N, CA, C and O atoms as a GROMACS GRO file, in nm:
protein
  512
    1MET      N    1   5.788   9.422   7.701
    1MET     CA    2   5.831   9.367   7.828
    1MET      C    3   5.969   9.301   7.813
    1MET      O    4   6.054   9.313   7.901
    2LYS      N    5   5.990   9.231   7.700
    2LYS     CA    6   6.116   9.164   7.676
    2LYS      C    7   6.229   9.267   7.666
    2LYS      O    8   6.340   9.242   7.715
    3THR      N    9   6.203   9.382   7.603
    3THR     CA   10   6.303   9.488   7.590
    3THR      C   11   6.342   9.542   7.726
    3THR      O   12   6.459   9.569   7.751
    4ILE      N   13   6.244   9.558   7.815
    4ILE     CA   14   6.272   9.608   7.950
    4ILE      C   15   6.358   9.508   8.026
    4ILE      O   16   6.452   9.548   8.096
    5THR      N   17   6.327   9.380   8.014
    5THR     CA   18   6.405   9.275   8.083
    5THR      C   19   6.549   9.274   8.034
    5THR      O   20   6.641   9.263   8.114
    6ILE      N   21   6.569   9.285   7.905
    6ILE     CA   22   6.704   9.287   7.847
    6ILE      C   23   6.778   9.411   7.893
    6ILE      O   24   6.896   9.404   7.930
    7ALA      N   25   6.710   9.526   7.892
    7ALA     CA   26   6.774   9.651   7.935
    7ALA      C   27   6.816   9.643   8.081
    7ALA      O   28   6.926   9.685   8.116
    8LEU      N   29   6.730   9.590   8.167
    8LEU     CA   30   6.764   9.576   8.308
    8LEU      C   31   6.881   9.480   8.329
    8LEU      O   32   6.966   9.503   8.414
    9SER      N   33   6.884   9.372   8.251
    9SER     CA   34   6.995   9.276   8.261
    9SER      C   35   7.127   9.340   8.222
    9SER      O   36   7.229   9.322   8.289
   10LEU      N   37   7.126   9.417   8.113
   10LEU     CA   38   7.248   9.485   8.068
   10LEU      C   39   7.292   9.590   8.170
   10LEU      O   40   7.411   9.604   8.197
   11PHE      N   41   7.196   9.664   8.226
   11PHE     CA   42   7.227   9.764   8.327
   11PHE      C   43   7.289   9.700   8.451
   11PHE      O   44   7.386   9.750   8.506
   12GLY      N   45   7.232   9.587   8.495
   12GLY     CA   46   7.285   9.515   8.610
   12GLY      C   47   7.426   9.463   8.585
   12GLY      O   48   7.511   9.469   8.673
   13ALA      N   49   7.450   9.413   8.465
   13ALA     CA   50   7.585   9.365   8.430
   13ALA      C   51   7.685   9.480   8.429
   13ALA      O   52   7.798   9.464   8.473
   14LEU      N   53   7.643   9.595   8.378
   14LEU     CA   54   7.731   9.712   8.374
   14LEU      C   55   7.766   9.759   8.515
   14LEU      O   56   7.881   9.791   8.542
   15ILE      N   57   7.669   9.762   8.604
   15ILE     CA   58   7.694   9.804   8.742
   15ILE      C   59   7.786   9.706   8.813
   15ILE      O   60   7.878   9.749   8.882
   16SER      N   61   7.765   9.576   8.797
   16SER     CA   62   7.850   9.479   8.866
   16SER      C   63   7.992   9.482   8.811
   16SER      O   64   8.086   9.461   8.887
   17THR      N   65   8.009   9.509   8.683
   17THR     CA   66   8.143   9.521   8.626
   17THR      C   67   8.213   9.644   8.682
   17THR      O   68   8.331   9.638   8.715
   18ALA      N   69   8.141   9.754   8.693
   18ALA     CA   70   8.201   9.877   8.746
   18ALA      C   71   8.238   9.859   8.893
   18ALA      O   72   8.340   9.912   8.937
   19ALA      N   73   8.158   9.786   8.968
   19ALA     CA   74   8.186   9.766   9.110
   19ALA      C   75   8.310   9.679   9.130
   19ALA      O   76   8.381   9.695   9.230
   20ASP      N   77   8.336   9.587   9.037
   20ASP     CA   78   8.450   9.497   9.049
   20ASP      C   79   8.577   9.556   8.989
   20ASP      O   80   8.684   9.497   9.003
   21ALA      N   81   8.567   9.669   8.922
   21ALA     CA   82   8.683   9.727   8.854
   21ALA      C   83   8.784   9.776   8.957
   21ALA      O   84   8.748   9.842   9.055
   22ASP      N   85   8.908   9.742   8.934
   22ASP     CA   86   9.015   9.784   9.023
   22ASP      C   87   9.079   9.912   8.971
   22ASP      O   88   9.071   9.944   8.853
   23VAL      N   89   9.143   9.984   9.064
   23VAL     CA   90   9.220  10.103   9.028
   23VAL      C   91   9.354  10.053   8.974
   23VAL      O   92   9.425   9.981   9.043
   24GLN      N   93   9.388  10.091   8.853
   24GLN     CA   94   9.514  10.050   8.793
   24GLN      C   95   9.622  10.153   8.828
   24GLN      O   96   9.614  10.269   8.785
   25LEU      N   97   9.720  10.112   8.904
   25LEU     CA   98   9.829  10.202   8.943
   25LEU      C   99   9.931  10.212   8.831
   25LEU      O  100   9.968  10.112   8.771
   26GLN      N  101   9.977  10.334   8.804
   26GLN     CA  102  10.083  10.354   8.705
   26GLN      C  103  10.220  10.342   8.770
   26GLN      O  104  10.316  10.295   8.710
   27ASP      N  105  10.228  10.387   8.896
   27ASP     CA  106  10.352  10.382   8.973
   27ASP      C  107  10.314  10.388   9.120
   27ASP      O  108  10.197  10.373   9.154
   28ASN      N  109  10.412  10.408   9.208
   28ASN     CA  110  10.382  10.406   9.352
   28ASN      C  111  10.349  10.544   9.410
   28ASN      O  112  10.335  10.558   9.531
   29SER      N  113  10.335  10.646   9.326
   29SER     CA  114  10.316  10.783   9.375
   29SER      C  115  10.191  10.801   9.461
   29SER      O  116  10.192  10.884   9.552
   30LYS      N  117  10.085  10.727   9.436
   30LYS     CA  118   9.962  10.740   9.516
   30LYS      C  119   9.970  10.662   9.646
   30LYS      O  120   9.883  10.675   9.732
   31LEU      N  121  10.074  10.582   9.662
   31LEU     CA  122  10.088  10.498   9.782
   31LEU      C  123  10.185  10.555   9.886
   31LEU      O  124  10.172  10.526  10.005
   32ILE      N  125  10.281  10.635   9.841
   32ILE     CA  126  10.391  10.679   9.927
   32ILE      C  127  10.338  10.740  10.056
   32ILE      O  128  10.248  10.824  10.054
   33GLY      N  129  10.394  10.698  10.168
   33GLY     CA  130  10.357  10.750  10.299
   33GLY      C  131  10.303  10.641  10.389
   33GLY      O  132  10.308  10.522  10.356
   34LYS      N  133  10.252  10.684  10.505
   34LYS     CA  134  10.201  10.590  10.605
   34LYS      C  135  10.051  10.570  10.590
   34LYS      O  136   9.975  10.665  10.571
   35TRP      N  137  10.011  10.444  10.600
   35TRP     CA  138   9.871  10.406  10.594
   35TRP      C  139   9.837  10.326  10.719
   35TRP      O  140   9.909  10.233  10.755
   36GLN      N  141   9.729  10.360  10.783
   36GLN     CA  142   9.679  10.284  10.897
   36GLN      C  143   9.587  10.176  10.842
   36GLN      O  144   9.484  10.206  10.782
   37VAL      N  145   9.624  10.050  10.864
   37VAL     CA  146   9.537   9.939  10.823
   37VAL      C  147   9.434   9.924  10.935
   37VAL      O  148   9.466   9.879  11.045
   38THR      N  149   9.311   9.963  10.906
   38THR     CA  150   9.209   9.969  11.010
   38THR      C  151   9.133   9.838  11.028
   38THR      O  152   9.085   9.808  11.137
   39ALA      N  153   9.122   9.759  10.919
   39ALA     CA  154   9.045   9.635  10.928
   39ALA      C  155   9.081   9.541  10.813
   39ALA      O  156   9.140   9.581  10.713
   40GLU      N  157   9.043   9.414  10.832
   40GLU     CA  158   9.054   9.314  10.727
   40GLU      C  159   8.924   9.237  10.720
   40GLU      O  160   8.851   9.228  10.818
   41ALA      N  161   8.894   9.181  10.602
   41ALA     CA  162   8.772   9.102  10.585
   41ALA      C  163   8.795   8.999  10.475
   41ALA      O  164   8.880   9.018  10.387
   42LEU      N  165   8.719   8.891  10.480
   42LEU     CA  166   8.730   8.787  10.378
   42LEU      C  167   8.665   8.830  10.246
   42LEU      O  168   8.702   8.780  10.140
   43ALA      N  169   8.570   8.923  10.253
   43ALA     CA  170   8.503   8.977  10.134
   43ALA      C  171   8.456   9.118  10.168
   43ALA      O  172   8.448   9.156  10.285
   44LEU      N  173   8.426   9.195  10.066
   44LEU     CA  174   8.383   9.334  10.087
   44LEU      C  175   8.258   9.343  10.173
   44LEU      O  176   8.243   9.437  10.252
   45ASP      N  177   8.169   9.246  10.158
   45ASP     CA  178   8.043   9.251  10.232
   45ASP      C  179   8.044   9.165  10.358
   45ASP      O  180   7.938   9.142  10.418
   46ARG      N  181   8.160   9.118  10.400
   46ARG     CA  182   8.170   9.036  10.522
   46ARG      C  183   8.214   9.122  10.640
   46ARG      O  184   8.251   9.238  10.624
   47GLU      N  185   8.208   9.062  10.759
   47GLU     CA  186   8.245   9.132  10.882
   47GLU      C  187   8.392   9.175  10.876
   47GLU      O  188   8.479   9.100  10.832
   48ARG      N  189   8.416   9.298  10.921
   48ARG     CA  190   8.552   9.352  10.924
   48ARG      C  191   8.614   9.331  11.062
   48ARG      O  192   8.554   9.367  11.164
   49LYS      N  193   8.734   9.273  11.063
   49LYS     CA  194   8.806   9.253  11.188
   49LYS      C  195   8.901   9.371  11.207
   49LYS      O  196   8.986   9.395  11.121
   50PRO      N  197   8.888   9.445  11.317
   50PRO     CA  198   8.974   9.562  11.339
   50PRO      C  199   9.122   9.522  11.353
   50PRO      O  200   9.154   9.417  11.409
   51LEU      N  201   9.210   9.606  11.300
   51LEU     CA  202   9.355   9.584  11.308
   51LEU      C  203   9.423   9.711  11.359
   51LEU      O  204   9.370   9.821  11.345
   52GLN      N  205   9.539   9.694  11.417
   52GLN     CA  206   9.625   9.806  11.458
   52GLN      C  207   9.760   9.786  11.391
   52GLN      O  208   9.859   9.752  11.456
   53VAL      N  209   9.765   9.809  11.262
   53VAL     CA  210   9.885   9.788  11.182
   53VAL      C  211   9.908   9.913  11.097
   53VAL      O  212   9.813   9.976  11.050
   54THR      N  213  10.034   9.947  11.079
   54THR     CA  214  10.070  10.059  10.991
   54THR      C  215  10.157  10.007  10.878
   54THR      O  216  10.250   9.930  10.900
   55TRP      N  217  10.126  10.050  10.757
   55TRP     CA  218  10.209  10.022  10.641
   55TRP      C  219  10.267  10.154  10.595
   55TRP      O  220  10.195  10.253  10.579
   56GLU      N  221  10.399  10.157  10.572
   56GLU     CA  222  10.463  10.276  10.517
   56GLU      C  223  10.528  10.239  10.384
   56GLU      O  224  10.630  10.170  10.380
   57PHE      N  225  10.467  10.288  10.276
   57PHE     CA  226  10.522  10.267  10.143
   57PHE      C  227  10.632  10.369  10.120
   57PHE      O  228  10.606  10.490  10.126
   58GLN      N  229  10.753  10.324  10.094
   58GLN     CA  230  10.865  10.414  10.069
   58GLN      C  231  10.895  10.418   9.919
   58GLN      O  232  10.864  10.323   9.846
   59LYS      N  233  10.955  10.527   9.874
   59LYS     CA  234  10.984  10.547   9.732
   59LYS      C  235  11.076  10.439   9.675
   59LYS      O  236  11.068  10.407   9.556
   60ASP      N  237  11.164  10.383   9.760
   60ASP     CA  238  11.264  10.288   9.712
   60ASP      C  239  11.212  10.145   9.696
   60ASP      O  240  11.290  10.054   9.669
   61GLY      N  241  11.080  10.123   9.713
   61GLY     CA  242  11.024   9.990   9.697
   61GLY      C  243  11.025   9.908   9.825
   61GLY      O  244  11.013   9.785   9.822
   62THR      N  245  11.039   9.976   9.939
   62THR     CA  246  11.033   9.910  10.068
   62THR      C  247  10.900   9.942  10.134
   62THR      O  248  10.855  10.056  10.134
   63LEU      N  249  10.836   9.839  10.188
   63LEU     CA  250  10.712   9.854  10.263
   63LEU      C  251  10.743   9.817  10.408
   63LEU      O  252  10.774   9.702  10.438
   64ILE      N  253  10.734   9.915  10.496
   64ILE     CA  254  10.761   9.894  10.638
   64ILE      C  255  10.627   9.864  10.706
   64ILE      O  256  10.538   9.949  10.709
   65THR      N  257  10.614   9.744  10.760
   65THR     CA  258  10.493   9.704  10.831
   65THR      C  259  10.521   9.708  10.980
   65THR      O  260  10.616   9.647  11.028
   66THR      N  261  10.437   9.781  11.054
   66THR     CA  262  10.452   9.791  11.199
   66THR      C  263  10.320   9.749  11.263
   66THR      O  264  10.213   9.799  11.227
   67GLY      N  265  10.330   9.658  11.357
   67GLY     CA  266  10.210   9.612  11.425
   67GLY      C  267  10.245   9.529  11.546
   67GLY      O  268  10.361   9.503  11.575
   68GLU      N  269  10.141   9.489  11.617
   68GLU     CA  270  10.159   9.411  11.738
   68GLU      C  271  10.076   9.284  11.727
   68GLU      O  272   9.958   9.288  11.692
   69ASP      N  273  10.140   9.171  11.756
   69ASP     CA  274  10.070   9.044  11.759
   69ASP      C  275  10.036   9.013  11.904
   69ASP      O  276  10.121   8.968  11.981
   70ALA      N  277   9.911   9.038  11.942
   70ALA     CA  278   9.869   9.022  12.081
   70ALA      C  279   9.881   8.878  12.127
   70ALA      O  280   9.900   8.852  12.246
   71ARG      N  281   9.868   8.784  12.034
   71ARG     CA  282   9.874   8.642  12.072
   71ARG      C  283  10.014   8.600  12.115
   71ARG      O  284  10.028   8.516  12.204
   72SER      N  285  10.116   8.656  12.054
   72SER     CA  286  10.254   8.612  12.082
   72SER      C  287  10.313   8.678  12.206
   72SER      O  288  10.405   8.624  12.267
   73GLY      N  289  10.263   8.795  12.242
   73GLY     CA  290  10.317   8.867  12.356
   73GLY      C  291  10.452   8.931  12.328
   73GLY      O  292  10.519   8.977  12.421
   74ILE      N  293  10.494   8.934  12.203
   74ILE     CA  294  10.624   8.990  12.165
   74ILE      C  295  10.623   9.142  12.173
   74ILE      O  296  10.727   9.203  12.197
   75GLY      N  297  10.511   9.202  12.154
   75GLY     CA  298  10.503   9.348  12.150
   75GLY      C  299  10.506   9.396  12.006
   75GLY      O  300  10.480   9.318  11.914
   76GLU      N  301  10.537   9.522  11.988
   76GLU     CA  302  10.537   9.580  11.854
   76GLU      C  303  10.656   9.532  11.772
   76GLU      O  304  10.768   9.523  11.821
   77MET      N  305  10.628   9.499  11.647
   77MET     CA  306  10.731   9.455  11.554
   77MET      C  307  10.728   9.543  11.430
   77MET      O  308  10.622   9.587  11.386
   78THR      N  309  10.846   9.568  11.374
   78THR     CA  310  10.858   9.641  11.248
   78THR      C  311  10.926   9.550  11.149
   78THR      O  312  11.037   9.502  11.174
   79ILE      N  313  10.861   9.527  11.035
   79ILE     CA  314  10.912   9.433  10.936
   79ILE      C  315  10.921   9.503  10.801
   79ILE      O  316  10.819   9.547  10.748
   80PRO      N  317  11.042   9.514  10.743
   80PRO     CA  318  11.054   9.570  10.608
   80PRO      C  319  11.042   9.458  10.503
   80PRO      O  320  11.106   9.353  10.514
   81ILE      N  321  10.959   9.482  10.403
   81ILE     CA  322  10.948   9.390  10.291
   81ILE      C  323  10.955   9.470  10.161
   81ILE      O  324  10.941   9.592  10.161
   82LYS      N  325  10.976   9.400  10.052
   82LYS     CA  326  10.985   9.464   9.920
   82LYS      C  327  10.846   9.470   9.856
   82LYS      O  328  10.761   9.385   9.880
   83TYR      N  329  10.827   9.574   9.775
   83TYR     CA  330  10.706   9.583   9.694
   83TYR      C  331  10.739   9.654   9.563
   83TYR      O  332  10.840   9.724   9.552
   84SER      N  333  10.654   9.634   9.465
   84SER     CA  334  10.666   9.705   9.338
   84SER      C  335  10.527   9.716   9.276
   84SER      O  336  10.432   9.652   9.321
   85ILE      N  337  10.517   9.797   9.173
   85ILE     CA  338  10.393   9.811   9.098
   85ILE      C  339  10.416   9.746   8.962
   85ILE      O  340  10.504   9.788   8.887
   86GLU      N  341  10.338   9.645   8.931
   86GLU     CA  342  10.349   9.576   8.802
   86GLU      C  343  10.210   9.549   8.749
   86GLU      O  344  10.123   9.501   8.821
   87ASN      N  345  10.189   9.580   8.624
   87ASN     CA  346  10.060   9.561   8.558
   87ASN      C  347   9.944   9.621   8.637
   87ASN      O  348   9.835   9.565   8.641
   88GLY      N  349   9.969   9.736   8.700
   88GLY     CA  350   9.865   9.809   8.770
   88GLY      C  351   9.835   9.763   8.911
   88GLY      O  352   9.749   9.821   8.977
   89VAL      N  353   9.905   9.658   8.960
   89VAL     CA  354   9.880   9.607   9.095
   89VAL      C  355  10.007   9.613   9.180
   89VAL      O  356  10.118   9.625   9.128
   90ILE      N  357   9.987   9.603   9.311
   90ILE     CA  358  10.099   9.600   9.405
   90ILE      C  359  10.145   9.455   9.417
   90ILE      O  360  10.066   9.366   9.445
   91LYS      N  361  10.274   9.432   9.395
   91LYS     CA  362  10.334   9.302   9.420
   91LYS      C  363  10.416   9.318   9.546
   91LYS      O  364  10.515   9.392   9.547
   92LYS      N  365  10.375   9.248   9.653
   92LYS     CA  366  10.447   9.262   9.780
   92LYS      C  367  10.499   9.127   9.826
   92LYS      O  368  10.436   9.023   9.808
   93GLN      N  369  10.616   9.133   9.885
   93GLN     CA  370  10.682   9.015   9.938
   93GLN      C  371  10.594   8.955  10.048
   93GLN      O  372  10.541   9.027  10.132
   94ILE      N  373  10.579   8.824  10.047
   94ILE     CA  374  10.498   8.758  10.149
   94ILE      C  375  10.575   8.746  10.280
   94ILE      O  376  10.522   8.771  10.388
   95THR      N  377  10.702   8.707  10.269
   95THR     CA  378  10.788   8.689  10.386
   95THR      C  379  10.922   8.756  10.361
   95THR      O  380  10.979   8.740  10.253
   96PRO      N  381  10.974   8.832  10.458
   96PRO     CA  382  11.105   8.895  10.438
   96PRO      C  383  11.213   8.791  10.407
   96PRO      O  384  11.217   8.684  10.468
   97GLY      N  385  11.298   8.824  10.312
   97GLY     CA  386  11.409   8.735  10.277
   97GLY      C  387  11.373   8.627  10.177
   97GLY      O  388  11.462   8.558  10.127
   98ARG      N  389  11.247   8.610  10.145
   98ARG     CA  390  11.205   8.510  10.046
   98ARG      C  391  11.151   8.584   9.925
   98ARG      O  392  11.081   8.684   9.938
   99GLU      N  393  11.183   8.535   9.809
   99GLU     CA  394  11.140   8.601   9.686
   99GLU      C  395  11.006   8.547   9.637
   99GLU      O  396  10.989   8.519   9.518
  100LYS      N  397  10.911   8.532   9.728
  100LYS     CA  398  10.776   8.492   9.693
  100LYS      C  399  10.686   8.612   9.717
  100LYS      O  400  10.689   8.673   9.824
  101TYR      N  401  10.605   8.647   9.616
  101TYR     CA  402  10.524   8.769   9.619
  101TYR      C  403  10.377   8.737   9.602
  101TYR      O  404  10.339   8.635   9.545
  102GLU      N  405  10.293   8.827   9.654
  102GLU     CA  406  10.149   8.819   9.630
  102GLU      C  407  10.103   8.948   9.565
  102GLU      O  408  10.162   9.055   9.587
  103ASP      N  409   9.998   8.939   9.485
  103ASP     CA  410   9.940   9.056   9.421
  103ASP      C  411   9.831   9.113   9.510
  103ASP      O  412   9.749   9.040   9.565
  104CYS      N  413   9.831   9.244   9.523
  104CYS     CA  414   9.725   9.316   9.592
  104CYS      C  415   9.676   9.425   9.498
  104CYS      O  416   9.751   9.515   9.462
  105SER      N  417   9.550   9.416   9.460
  105SER     CA  418   9.495   9.518   9.371
  105SER      C  419   9.422   9.622   9.454
  105SER      O  420   9.363   9.592   9.558
  106VAL      N  421   9.426   9.744   9.405
  106VAL     CA  422   9.355   9.854   9.471
  106VAL      C  423   9.212   9.852   9.420
  106VAL      O  424   9.186   9.883   9.304
  107VAL      N  425   9.120   9.816   9.507
  107VAL     CA  426   8.979   9.811   9.472
  107VAL      C  427   8.919   9.950   9.473
  107VAL      O  428   8.838   9.985   9.388
  108GLU      N  429   8.962  10.030   9.573
  108GLU     CA  430   8.910  10.165   9.586
  108GLU      C  431   9.020  10.256   9.640
  108GLU      O  432   9.093  10.218   9.731
  109LEU      N  433   9.031  10.373   9.584
  109LEU     CA  434   9.124  10.474   9.631
  109LEU      C  435   9.049  10.607   9.624
  109LEU      O  436   9.036  10.667   9.517
  110ASP      N  437   9.001  10.652   9.741
  110ASP     CA  438   8.915  10.769   9.747
  110ASP      C  439   8.971  10.864   9.852
  110ASP      O  440   8.948  10.845   9.971
  111GLY      N  441   9.042  10.966   9.808
  111GLY     CA  442   9.101  11.061   9.902
  111GLY      C  443   9.202  10.993   9.991
  111GLY      O  444   9.307  10.948   9.944
  112LYS      N  445   9.172  10.986  10.120
  112LYS     CA  446   9.264  10.926  10.216
  112LYS      C  447   9.230  10.780  10.247
  112LYS      O  448   9.298  10.719  10.330
  113ASP      N  449   9.130  10.724  10.183
  113ASP     CA  450   9.090  10.585  10.209
  113ASP      C  451   9.125  10.496  10.091
  113ASP      O  452   9.109  10.533   9.975
  114MET      N  453   9.173  10.375  10.125
  114MET     CA  454   9.209  10.279  10.021
  114MET      C  455   9.164  10.140  10.066
  114MET      O  456   9.175  10.105  10.183
  115THR      N  457   9.114  10.062   9.970
  115THR     CA  458   9.080   9.923   9.995
  115THR      C  459   9.164   9.838   9.902
  115THR      O  460   9.165   9.859   9.780
  116LEU      N  461   9.235   9.741   9.959
  116LEU     CA  462   9.317   9.649   9.882
  116LEU      C  463   9.254   9.510   9.883
  116LEU      O  464   9.195   9.468   9.982
  117LYS      N  465   9.266   9.441   9.771
  117LYS     CA  466   9.225   9.301   9.764
  117LYS      C  467   9.351   9.219   9.741
  117LYS      O  468   9.409   9.221   9.633
  118CYS      N  469   9.392   9.147   9.845
  118CYS     CA  470   9.506   9.057   9.833
  118CYS      C  471   9.450   8.916   9.810
  118CYS      O  472   9.330   8.900   9.791
  119LYS      N  473   9.536   8.816   9.811
  119LYS     CA  474   9.494   8.681   9.774
  119LYS      C  475   9.375   8.630   9.855
  119LYS      O  476   9.278   8.579   9.799
  120PHE      N  477   9.382   8.644   9.987
  120PHE     CA  478   9.277   8.589  10.071
  120PHE      C  479   9.198   8.693  10.150
  120PHE      O  480   9.096   8.660  10.210
  121LEU      N  481   9.243   8.819  10.152
  121LEU     CA  482   9.183   8.920  10.237
  121LEU      C  483   9.163   9.053  10.166
  121LEU      O  484   9.235   9.086  10.071
  122TYR      N  485   9.066   9.126  10.213
  122TYR     CA  486   9.051   9.266  10.179
  122TYR      C  487   9.108   9.345  10.295
  122TYR      O  488   9.081   9.313  10.411
  123LEU      N  489   9.186   9.448  10.266
  123LEU     CA  490   9.244   9.533  10.369
  123LEU      C  491   9.190   9.674  10.350
  123LEU      O  492   9.186   9.727  10.239
  124PHE      N  493   9.149   9.735  10.461
  124PHE     CA  494   9.091   9.869  10.459
  124PHE      C  495   9.190   9.963  10.528
  124PHE      O  496   9.232   9.938  10.641
  125MET      N  497   9.228  10.071  10.458
  125MET     CA  498   9.335  10.157  10.505
  125MET      C  499   9.296  10.304  10.497
  125MET      O  500   9.212  10.345  10.416
  126THR      N  501   9.360  10.382  10.585
  126THR     CA  502   9.344  10.527  10.584
  126THR      C  503   9.483  10.591  10.586
  126THR      O  504   9.568  10.553  10.667
  127HIS      N  505   9.506  10.688  10.496
  127HIS     CA  506   9.636  10.756  10.488
  127HIS      C  507   9.652  10.845  10.610
  127HIS      O  508   9.560  10.919  10.646
  128LYS      N  509   9.769  10.838  10.673
  128LYS     CA  510   9.794  10.918  10.794
  128LYS      C  511   9.852  11.053  10.759
  128LYS      O  512   9.880  11.134  10.848
   0.00000   0.00000   0.00000
């Protein structure tokens, strides 16, 4: 019985480690192009808030963010920010013109779907 309990514990630890493993990016080749950010959530298992935002990763290290802030009434805005791939994660500028960056790791990259984990949010995206 003790052997079964130990085996189940090791199996559970292996599964949870695999589930938390991030995709390590070598370069930006898997990101290039337009991605529709469909939702955001505080955790993978939490409620997803729908979004209407597009991210376009360009080869030159520019990330073009296009979206609409319904609260401000400004309409659609396009904001270019810098990004790079370092140590397997995306480092993206938090605010244009400021050299402060946040890390976003790729939690899942499956065909045309990608899930990013940034500092406070998970972002769910589909390649256009």
